[in-house]
C-alpha positions, 0 to 999 in steps of 0.5 A: 868391374872392379879392379883391386891390388894392395901394391899401390903402383898397380894402380898405374898399371890398371889405368894404362891397361883399361886405356890400352883395351878401351875400357872406361874406368874411374879411380876411387879415392884409395887409387889416387891417394895410395899412388905417390907419383899421382898428384892429380887425376890427369897424372895417371889419365883416369876419366873421373875420380869417384870418392865413393868407389862405386860404378856410378858417375857423379857428374850423372853420367852412365858410369865407368865400365871399371872401378880402380881401387888400392887396398887390402882385398880382404878388407875390401871384400868385407866392406861389400858383404851383404848385411855389413851396412851394405845391400845385396846389390853390393855384393860382387856377382863374380870374384876372381881371386889370383894371388900369388900363392895360397888363396886361403886368406882370402876365402872367408871374405870372398864367399861372404861378399859374392852374391847369391848364385855368384861365381867365385874363381879361384887360383892357388899357386902352392901346389907343394903345400896342397900336395902334401910336401908340408902337411903342417903348412897345409893343415894351417891353411886349409884345414886338413893335411894334404896327401903325398900320393900319385893322385895328389892332383885330385887330393889337392883339389879336395883340399881346396874344395874343402876349405872353400866349403867350410868357409862358406858353411860359416856364413850359411852357405854352400858350394857347387863346383862346376869346373876345375883344372890343375897342373902345376897351379890349381884353378877352381870355379864354384857357385 
């Protein structure tokens, strides 16, 4: 499991969360370097610092269950893309995108770095855009205009699925929608 956030202070919260839940973890060098208050590994209490950022223990142990990473999620996902100086085993089995607002900027990197047959969980909290209140913004983010109608939940879901499928098609992939839920937030899981 890799936990990523662009906010450097989130690394401390990630480490604390792992400790409270009894999850063994390591912090890659980006997490240590990006946290100004963390001058040593004992400051954030990590089990081990791994400069490679992978899930293997450099001391020959079994490794950790979680790898803490701080940085841009798009660049990080592209670095794990199969064929991009990495192997298919570097691809993620499951990606859970939960940005604040739209997931549109992350779709291309996510569908390219998820393993074949992997799961992609996407959360969008920009229902005002998806439901047609801002058609120009919807077109610029998702490639289609949202419909302002009584069935806006379904139209919003179709808009999101279209954007995911378009991103997947760029990489010679396709999606299969398996779960979705909506209220004021749109949750979607695709293969």
